[in-house]
C-alpha positions, 0 to 999 in steps of 0.5 A: 483510489490512489494511496501513498504508503510510507513505511515498511512492507508489512503495512501493505500486507495489512491493507490487503485485508481491507482493500482490493489492490489493483496496482502497486508502484515501484518503491521510492526510497526516502532521503537519507538517513531514512531507510523507509520507502514509499509506494503508491497503490491503486485500490478499491474497498473490498466487497463484504463476502460475509453476505 
């Protein structure tokens, strides 16, 4: 699945716990005055390793 992530780098770290991230785009800056960025991820759900 392709996901658009808007915010800070901490959000990507949180998603990495639930998804296997295959590819991350370069950061695209938002228009001023915002200091946030957006990235696009190609990811799949993580397999449950507790089985």
